[in-house]
Steps between C-alpha positions, in 0.01 A plus 500: 500500500402666174502864415186703440516447126602134518181382334491777241682528174786751486303714256203523739731592785665762279162649408400508866825682583442755224148559626630556852758750371221698333295493819797616708566786256136607511497486880819706525349759265183518708705543818697781335179677399368469854823637646482798261145564621620479861782745423261746334267476800787561742613803298145636511487447875833680534345804330199508731696408813809721489601401854547139374629591154859380544397160630228458238729601212762254624243220502382603153857481373535155653177386331628628163828316549311181575284557189813539287642175637176317423500638144857380457400153617205500260733599217733211581216251486369649174835548326603135482179299499677196361786505752449370850819536704615174656600677820166683526671841499399784274687554177682835511 
């Protein structure tokens, strides 16, 4: 059994990995932007639906927390583009 990059040169595999890191970072950023939009929408709904305000604000806070986590992940993938952890875990 050969690995996925068995027929490719190490430099081609490395370039593919770098490209994937950039794509992951861009995706995480897009998710964060979407979650911010969701949070803003939930805050707006909380203003126009005072009877649901507590629940809607709580969900907005959760969406903002998720957005912050996604931005942190994007930063990890952007901060060390030439380092791919062997264990697949994010670099602190």
